[in-house]
C-alpha positions, 0 to 999 in steps of 0.5 A: 800978200793975202791974209788968210780968212779964218772960219769961226768955229765957236761962238760966245753966247752974245755972238751966238745970240746975234748970229741967230737973231735971238736975245741972250735970255732966249738962248739961255732958255734953250740951254736950260731946256736942253735944246742948245748944248754948249761946250765950256772953256773953264766956266765960259759957255761956247756954242760950237759951229756944229752945235749951232747948226744942229740947234737951228736944224731942230727948230720947228718950221712953224710957230708953236701956235700954228703947230698946236692947231 
């Protein structure tokens, strides 16, 4: 019997931070700046797969110091 594989549709903040190699504090800073917009289940923030992709695609290709030059 084959067990179906489920695609993860949303991430907790801890899971998202691990998935994108950022600290939870960095994730919260992006949320506070409006760069990352979570959805909420009650009071629990979750990052949908679509929002995760949008956020990652919006990041600059070079570090801030290289952009400012």
